[in-house]
DRENPA-639009 format. One record per residue (C-alpha): x, y, z; residue in one letter; residue number from 1. Coordinates in nm, 3 decimals, decimal comma. Each point is the difference from the previous one (the first is absolute). Last residue first. Layout:
N
ATOM      east     north        up   code   pos
ATOM         X         Y         Z      A   NUM
...
//
This chain:
160
ATOM      east     north        up   code   pos
ATOM    -0,393     0,913     2,715      X   160
ATOM    -0,106     0,094    -0,351      X   159
ATOM     0,159     0,304    -0,164      X   158
ATOM    -0,268     0,243    -0,111      X   157
ATOM    -0,205    -0,088    -0,306      X   156
ATOM     0,074     0,081    -0,359      X   155
ATOM    -0,160     0,133    -0,317      X   154
ATOM     0,238    -0,038    -0,294      X   153
ATOM    -0,060     0,238    -0,292      X   152
ATOM    -0,002    -0,163    -0,345      X   151
ATOM    -0,274     0,225    -0,141      X   150
ATOM    -0,355    -0,127    -0,017      X   149
ATOM    -0,173    -0,260    -0,218      X   148
ATOM     0,093    -0,300     0,214      X   147
ATOM    -0,085     0,190     0,318      X   146
ATOM    -0,340     0,098    -0,142      X   145
ATOM    -0,063    -0,363    -0,095      X   144
ATOM     0,078    -0,101     0,358      X   143
ATOM    -0,234     0,263     0,142      X   142
ATOM    -0,283    -0,091    -0,240      X   141
ATOM     0,041    -0,372     0,076      X   140
ATOM    -0,024     0,072     0,373      X   139
ATOM    -0,327     0,191    -0,039      X   138
ATOM    -0,142    -0,257    -0,245      X   137
ATOM     0,060    -0,289     0,241      X   136
ATOM     0,204    -0,277    -0,161      X   135
ATOM    -0,240    -0,254    -0,151      X   134
ATOM    -0,056    -0,303     0,220      X   133
ATOM     0,164    -0,338     0,028      X   132
ATOM    -0,185    -0,253     0,206      X   131
ATOM     0,053    -0,154     0,342      X   130
ATOM    -0,289    -0,191     0,156      X   129
ATOM    -0,003    -0,040     0,378      X   128
ATOM    -0,382    -0,015    -0,009      X   127
ATOM    -0,068     0,251     0,281      X   126
ATOM     0,338     0,174    -0,019      X   125
ATOM    -0,041     0,077    -0,370      X   124
ATOM     0,354     0,059    -0,111      X   123
ATOM     0,038     0,248    -0,284      X   122
ATOM     0,311     0,010    -0,212      X   121
ATOM     0,235     0,249    -0,168      X   120
ATOM     0,292    -0,180    -0,159      X   119
ATOM     0,371     0,061     0,056      X   118
ATOM     0,299    -0,035    -0,230      X   117
ATOM     0,337     0,075     0,157      X   116
ATOM     0,335     0,080    -0,154      X   115
ATOM     0,364    -0,006     0,092      X   114
ATOM     0,327     0,179     0,039      X   113
ATOM     0,265    -0,024     0,271      X   112
ATOM     0,303     0,196     0,123      X   111
ATOM    -0,059     0,266    -0,264      X   110
ATOM     0,277     0,171    -0,200      X   109
ATOM    -0,151     0,284    -0,200      X   108
ATOM     0,026     0,268     0,272      X   107
ATOM     0,347    -0,109     0,117      X   106
ATOM    -0,006    -0,042     0,377      X   105
ATOM    -0,076     0,262     0,265      X   104
ATOM    -0,302    -0,185     0,134      X   103
ATOM    -0,016    -0,361    -0,113      X   102
ATOM    -0,244    -0,061    -0,284      X   101
ATOM    -0,290    -0,241    -0,037      X   100
ATOM    -0,180    -0,006    -0,334      X    99
ATOM    -0,361    -0,103    -0,036      X    98
ATOM    -0,217    -0,085    -0,294      X    97
ATOM    -0,376     0,018    -0,007      X    96
ATOM    -0,282    -0,211    -0,133      X    95
ATOM    -0,366     0,071     0,077      X    94
ATOM    -0,295    -0,228    -0,041      X    93
ATOM    -0,378     0,005    -0,025      X    92
ATOM    -0,075     0,182    -0,327      X    91
ATOM     0,365     0,053    -0,094      X    90
ATOM     0,270     0,238     0,120      X    89
ATOM     0,358    -0,043    -0,117      X    88
ATOM     0,356     0,107     0,093      X    87
ATOM    -0,056     0,217     0,305      X    86
ATOM     0,342     0,099     0,134      X    85
ATOM     0,109    -0,041     0,359      X    84
ATOM     0,321     0,120     0,160      X    83
ATOM     0,126    -0,148     0,325      X    82
ATOM     0,263     0,224     0,154      X    81
ATOM     0,214    -0,175     0,257      X    80
ATOM     0,181     0,142     0,299      X    79
ATOM     0,274    -0,235     0,117      X    78
ATOM    -0,021    -0,081     0,370      X    77
ATOM     0,084    -0,369    -0,058      X    76
ATOM     0,097    -0,079    -0,360      X    75
ATOM    -0,146    -0,036    -0,348      X    74
ATOM     0,179    -0,249    -0,223      X    73
ATOM     0,058     0,047    -0,372      X    72
ATOM    -0,187    -0,100    -0,316      X    71
ATOM    -0,293    -0,200     0,132      X    70
ATOM    -0,268    -0,065    -0,261      X    69
ATOM    -0,351    -0,001     0,139      X    68
ATOM    -0,320    -0,139    -0,143      X    67
ATOM    -0,364    -0,005     0,109      X    66
ATOM    -0,301    -0,144    -0,185      X    65
ATOM    -0,371    -0,023     0,076      X    64
ATOM     0,008     0,176     0,334      X    63
ATOM    -0,314     0,063     0,202      X    62
ATOM    -0,150     0,352    -0,004      X    61
ATOM    -0,292     0,050     0,236      X    60
ATOM    -0,369     0,060     0,041      X    59
ATOM    -0,224    -0,119     0,283      X    58
ATOM    -0,372    -0,052    -0,039      X    57
ATOM    -0,253    -0,038     0,282      X    56
ATOM    -0,060     0,375     0,019      X    55
ATOM     0,290     0,175    -0,171      X    54
ATOM     0,342    -0,100     0,134      X    53
ATOM     0,331     0,119    -0,142      X    52
ATOM     0,350    -0,141    -0,048      X    51
ATOM     0,269     0,153    -0,220      X    50
ATOM    -0,096     0,350     0,113      X    49
ATOM    -0,095     0,313    -0,192      X    48
ATOM     0,063     0,376     0,023      X    47
ATOM     0,252     0,010    -0,286      X    46
ATOM     0,294     0,035     0,241      X    45
ATOM    -0,151    -0,294     0,194      X    44
ATOM     0,027    -0,219    -0,312      X    43
ATOM     0,366     0,098    -0,045      X    42
ATOM     0,074    -0,062     0,370      X    41
ATOM    -0,146    -0,350    -0,035      X    40
ATOM     0,214    -0,069    -0,309      X    39
ATOM     0,313     0,134     0,169      X    38
ATOM    -0,060    -0,229     0,298      X    37
ATOM    -0,056    -0,290    -0,243      X    36
ATOM     0,331     0,065    -0,175      X    35
ATOM     0,180     0,012     0,333      X    34
ATOM    -0,167    -0,326     0,103      X    33
ATOM     0,107    -0,160    -0,330      X    32
ATOM     0,358     0,115     0,060      X    31
ATOM    -0,032    -0,161     0,342      X    30
ATOM    -0,009    -0,346    -0,154      X    29
ATOM     0,364     0,030    -0,111      X    28
ATOM     0,139     0,037     0,353      X    27
ATOM     0,172     0,340     0,034      X    26
ATOM     0,372    -0,023     0,073      X    25
ATOM     0,127     0,082     0,351      X    24
ATOM     0,233    -0,302     0,008      X    23
ATOM    -0,220    -0,159     0,269      X    22
ATOM    -0,298     0,009    -0,239      X    21
ATOM    -0,206     0,311    -0,058      X    20
ATOM    -0,354     0,136     0,017      X    19
ATOM    -0,010    -0,021     0,382      X    18
ATOM     0,291     0,248     0,009      X    17
ATOM    -0,215     0,260    -0,178      X    16
ATOM     0,070     0,126    -0,351      X    15
ATOM    -0,115     0,362    -0,016      X    14
ATOM    -0,297     0,107    -0,207      X    13
ATOM    -0,085     0,225    -0,292      X    12
ATOM    -0,293    -0,009    -0,242      X    11
ATOM    -0,014     0,138    -0,356      X    10
ATOM    -0,294     0,013    -0,237      X     9
ATOM    -0,071     0,035    -0,371      X     8
ATOM     0,353    -0,055    -0,131      X     7
ATOM     0,219     0,167    -0,258      X     6
ATOM     0,312    -0,078    -0,205      X     5
ATOM    -0,066    -0,373    -0,006      X     4
ATOM     0,253    -0,258     0,120      X     3
ATOM    -0,006    -0,291    -0,245      X     2
ATOM    -0,154    -0,326     0,114      X     1
//
């Protein structure tokens, strides 16, 4: 995955000791947690959440496909910037790429790159049926606006 010149969202966090092995290197699975934290912050920045309840129905975004290519290690107390870029929006699904950079490192030299495809679903708590649903019109409009807008990067404050 080539490093793009612009992103749609940026999220910062520090690597905690619990994220690492005894050598102070981030365990591979934590890159997925970092990506998910950035995804949740992105949804919140748009005024939405990844899990909602309306009456007896709950809505959420399970994963269809997730990838990560590790290029260099991240280390204890390193500040990371997780950048997200929307790659595709469909009727019920959304695909985005993510790039994880170490603070102060070369701007086009990520530590890890990956992608995630998620699908909008409804869970009926009474029947326990899960079914895909069309992405809410309000959310779709915001995402399409982002895709059509300038390459500015909205960001959130540094996460604890």
